[in-house]
N, C-alpha and C positions, 0 to 999 in steps of 0.2 A: 506528644500529648501523651498525659496519661489514662489507663484506662478510666473511662467516667460510669459512675453509677447514679441513675437517676434517682431525682430526690423531689417528692411533692409535699404541697404544704397545705394549710388550712389558714384563710386570711382573716383575722379579726378586725376589728377597730380600726389598730395600727399595724404598722409593720413591725416584728422584731428583729433585733439585731442579728439572729440568726441567718433569719430572711434576707436583708440587707448585705450581710457579708456574702452571702450565697450569689445573690444578683452581682455583685460590685466583683467577684471573682469569675462568675460565667458569662453574664450580662443575658438573664433570662431567669423566670421563675414560673413555676405550673402549679397553682391552688385548685384543690379538689371542691368541690359542689359549691361554688360561689353562688350561684340563685339553683331554685328548686326545681324541679319538674315540671311543675305546674305554670313558673314563669317562662320557662324553657317554650312551652308550647304557647303561651300569649305573646314571644318573641316572634315566632315562628308563623304566627298568623297575622302579626302586626306588619312584618315583612312581607307576607305574601298580599296584605291588603295595598300597600305601596307600590308593589310591582305590578298589579293588576290595574291600579290608578294611571301609573305611569305608561306602560302599556296601552289603554285604551286613549291618552292623551298622544301617543305616537311621540313621547319625549326619548330625545336621543343623548342629552347631556345633560349635565345640574351644573349649574356654576363653571363651565367651561372645560368640566370633567366628562369624556364620552362614556356611558353605559355600554358593558359590554354583554352581546345577545349571542342566546342560543338555543337549542330545542330540549324540552325534558323528553323522559322517558316515551310519553303519548304522541311526542310530535308538535306537540303545541311550544308556542313562543315562550321563551327563559330568559330574564333576565340574569345573567351570571355574574355578575360583580356591577352592583348598585352602591354610589356614592351619595352621600350626604343623608342616608335613610331618617336620620331622626328628625329633619326638618317637614318631614310629612307623617311624624308620628308623635304624638305627645308624650305617649307611652314608653318609646324607646329614648326621647328628649330626659324625660325624668329619671330612667334610669342613668343615665351619665353624672348625674346630680347625688348619687350614692356616694357616700360619703368614704366608704372603702374605696373606690375607683378615683373620687378627687386626692385620697391620702397617698396615690401611688405616685404623686407628683413631686415628693419628697427622695423619691429617688436617682431623680435632676437636681430638684434644689433650684434657688435662685427665683426665676419668672417663669419657671415651667407649670404649664397648663392642660387643660383637655382642649382638643385642637376639631370642637364642635362643626366650626364654622371655616377652618382653617386646613390645609392639605385635599385630603377627600372627605374631611367628615368622618361621620358615621359609616364604614364601609360593608358591607352584607356581604359575602362571597357563597356561590352557590356552586360547589365542585359534584358533577356527576359523570361517571366515566359509562358512554354510549356512544356508539357509530355517528350520533346526531351531534352530540356534546363537542363543544368549542372552549371548554374549560373544566380541563381534568386534570391540570398540573400546573408546578411552577417553579422554574427553573433558579438556581442558586444565586440570591441577591441579597444586597445590602438597601436600606429604607434611606438613610442621609443622605447620599450622594444626590437625590434629586433634586437638593439646594442647589446645587451647581448648574443644573436646566433652565433654572430662573434667575440667574447670575448672582446668586447670593452664595456664602459661605456656608459651609456644612456648620448646622446646629445642631448639637443633642436633641435626640428625640427617643420616645418608647411606643411602641405599638404592644396594643393591649387587646387580645384576643378572647371573644367571650363563644365558647363554642356549643351548638346545638345538636348535635349528632354524636353519637358514640365512636370513637374509632381507636382503636389498638394499632400502636406503633409498627407492630407487624404487618397492618394492613394498609400501610400509606401513612399519610398525613405531613405534618409540622415535622421538620428535620432541623436541627441547628447544630452548629460548629463553637460547643462551649469555648470562653475566653475570646475570639476573635475578635469581641468590640474592644479591647484594647491592643489593636494592632495600629500598624502606622496608617497615613493616609495612601501609599500608594498599594497597601495590601486591603484597604478599606475599599478600593476601587476596582482593583483586578486582581485579586488572589484566584477568582474564577472567571469566566465569561459570563456576564452579568445577565440574567434569564436564560442565557442559553444553554450553559450547562445543567444536564439534568440529572448528571451520572451519580452514583452513592461514593460517598467518603468514607473512608476509614474511622475517620474520628466524630462522625457525625451520631447525634443524639437523636431517640425519638421519644414520644410521649403516649400513656397508655390515656386517651381522654374520652372521657365520658360527658354525656350533655349537660351541661350547667358548671363546666370546669372552664376556669379563666387562665389565661397564660399572658406573661408578660415578656417580652423581648426589646433589647436594645437596639437602636436604627444603625448600630455599627454591624449588629452582629451578624453573619453570613447566613442564612438560613434559606429554606425552601419547601415547596410541598409537594410529596411524591403522589404519583396516581394511584388510588386504591387498586389493591391487589383484586377487587370484584369487579364486575360488571354489571350494569340495572340498580335495582333500588337499595340493594347492599351498600353500592358506591357512593351514595348520598351522603353529602359532608357539608354542613352550612355553619357559617362562624362571620361573626361580626368583628371588625376590626374598629377599633378608635385610637388616635394617633394622641399621647402629649408629648408637647411641643414646647422649644424653647425660641430667644432669640426674638425679633421684632413683631409684631402682633402685625398679621397679615390675613385678613376674612376672607372669603370668599364671595361673591356675588354672582346675578345672572350676566353679567357683562364681561367676566373674566373670562380673558383667554386661554385656549387649551396649549397647555406647557407641549412644548416639540416631544417629548420622550413620551407623551400620553398617544400622541397620533401614530408612532411606530408600535405600540407594544401591543397588538395583535399581532406584528409579525414574529414576535420571540414568545409568546405565551402560548403553550399548546391547549 
């Protein structure tokens, strides 16, 4: 694989041809300053409000998907992976109606749609590196093969990340292997040990992310989240992911069963 030079873009009302070509070749996009800093703070406030509500109600699953719990730096209980977040927030639900986000479906075409009540909905990930934290990193994986655990064929999908904290690539964070979204099914499944392998790859690419940036990656693209090089407050990273999905419409509901792979996720996620 040729040496890769990181590139970022600005997302307007529509994708440019340059952005579409870059995505088709590499499997990801990085958009700077997608939302302003005051909206970042609003989203953080909304996520905190939802978290406090769910903790008070002792909710452990939403639509069959387990929440991931840990402890914050002060020892208080923390939801480190919160799914279907927009179900509890009109502010976050409205955000997903943003025409710029909706227009990203054209990267897949056909019946591509925002999966607000499919997959895990709007996921709020809260990484913090501390002796009490159970969620500091995520090993190499691809997203699309989860369909296999649901007895379905693999359908094309995207993951759209709204980043709510600064994170320079030298300090960890999202890493991708450009172009691996074009690999065959065997490589999609077995190029690395899914979620178990946390080792750096000579071809990986990181991002200099600022709060308010947006990232897009293909579900077949190999990626990981590297633990922060910091410990404590400087390690805190919060990001929201919403899937863009294809295939048969498959909404989740309160009686949805917990997928097998999610029952064992706690054993493979550091």
